[in-house]
C-alpha positions as CSV (number, residue, x, y, z in Angstrom):
1,I,94.5,115.8,73.7
2,L,91.0,115.7,75.1
3,D,89.4,118.7,76.7
4,P,88.3,117.9,80.3
5,L,85.2,120.1,79.9
6,L,84.2,118.2,76.8
7,I,84.6,114.9,78.6
8,N,82.6,116.1,81.6
9,S,79.8,117.4,79.4
10,R,79.6,114.1,77.5
11,V,79.4,112.2,80.9
12,Q,76.8,114.7,82.1
13,Q,74.7,113.9,79.0
14,F,75.4,110.2,79.0
15,F,73.8,109.2,82.4
16,P,70.3,110.5,81.9
17,N,70.2,109.0,78.4
18,I,71.0,105.4,79.5
19,S,68.9,105.5,82.8
20,F,65.8,107.0,81.3
21,G,66.3,110.2,83.4
22,Y,66.8,108.4,86.8
23,L,70.6,109.0,87.1
24,G,72.4,112.2,86.6
25,Y,75.8,113.8,86.8
26,R,76.5,117.3,87.9
27,M,79.9,118.7,87.1
28,D,79.7,121.5,89.6
29,R,78.8,119.2,92.6
30,T,81.2,116.4,91.6
31,H,84.2,118.8,91.5
32,S,83.5,120.0,95.0
33,I,83.0,116.5,96.4
34,M,86.3,115.3,94.8
35,R,88.1,118.3,96.2
36,I,86.9,117.4,99.7
37,A,87.7,113.7,99.2
38,T,91.3,114.4,98.1
39,T,92.1,116.9,100.9
40,A,95.1,115.8,102.9
41,S,94.3,114.3,106.2
42,P,95.7,115.9,109.4
43,V,96.2,112.5,110.9
44,S,99.3,110.5,110.0
45,G,99.3,106.9,108.9
46,A,101.2,105.9,112.1
47,D,98.5,107.4,114.3
48,V,95.8,105.5,112.3
49,R,97.8,102.3,112.7
50,D,98.3,102.7,116.4
51,R,94.6,103.4,116.9
52,M,93.7,100.3,114.9
53,V,96.0,98.2,117.2
54,E,94.4,99.8,120.3
55,L,90.8,99.1,119.0
56,L,91.7,95.5,118.2
57,L,93.1,95.0,121.7
58,R,90.0,96.6,123.3
59,H,87.8,94.3,121.2
60,K,89.7,91.2,122.3
61,I,89.5,92.3,126.0
62,Q,85.8,92.9,125.7
63,K,85.2,89.5,124.1
64,A,87.1,87.9,127.0
65,V,85.1,89.8,129.6
66,N,81.9,88.7,127.9
67,L,83.0,85.1,127.8
68,F,83.9,85.1,131.5
69,S,80.5,86.8,132.3
70,R,78.5,84.2,130.4
71,K,80.5,81.3,131.9
72,Y,80.1,82.7,135.4
73,I,76.4,83.0,135.0
74,Q,76.1,79.5,133.6
75,W,78.2,78.1,136.5
76,R,76.1,80.1,139.1
77,N,72.9,78.9,137.6
78,A,74.0,75.3,137.5
79,K,75.3,75.4,141.1
80,Y,72.3,77.1,142.6
81,G,69.7,75.7,140.3
82,I,68.6,79.1,139.1
83,S,67.0,79.0,135.7
84,L,66.4,82.5,134.4
85,S,64.0,82.9,131.6
86,R,63.2,86.2,130.0
87,G,62.0,88.7,132.5
88,N,62.6,86.6,135.6
89,T,65.1,87.3,138.3
90,P,66.2,85.2,141.1
91,L,64.2,87.3,143.5
92,S,61.0,86.9,141.6
93,E,61.4,83.1,141.6
94,T,61.9,83.0,145.4
95,K,58.8,85.1,146.0
96,S,56.6,82.9,144.0
97,E,57.6,79.7,145.8
């Protein structure tokens, strides 16, 4: 049976040796990070799934709204002959004519 402290100390010594001192491993910090990472989540899987479905629906609705907005602007510009370049507005074009 391998001693966990022995393995950890070997890993801690291994990284600086192969990376010329650029990489390191600290047992004290790694343990606390892993304890936080493995803490049980107060949110159930069903709540996460429901939220994902809601976000997907909102994304689809926003894409549809954006599509309608772009198409309306294209239709309006084609119907009324408005060509909007960057920084121009319909009012600024009518003032300059």
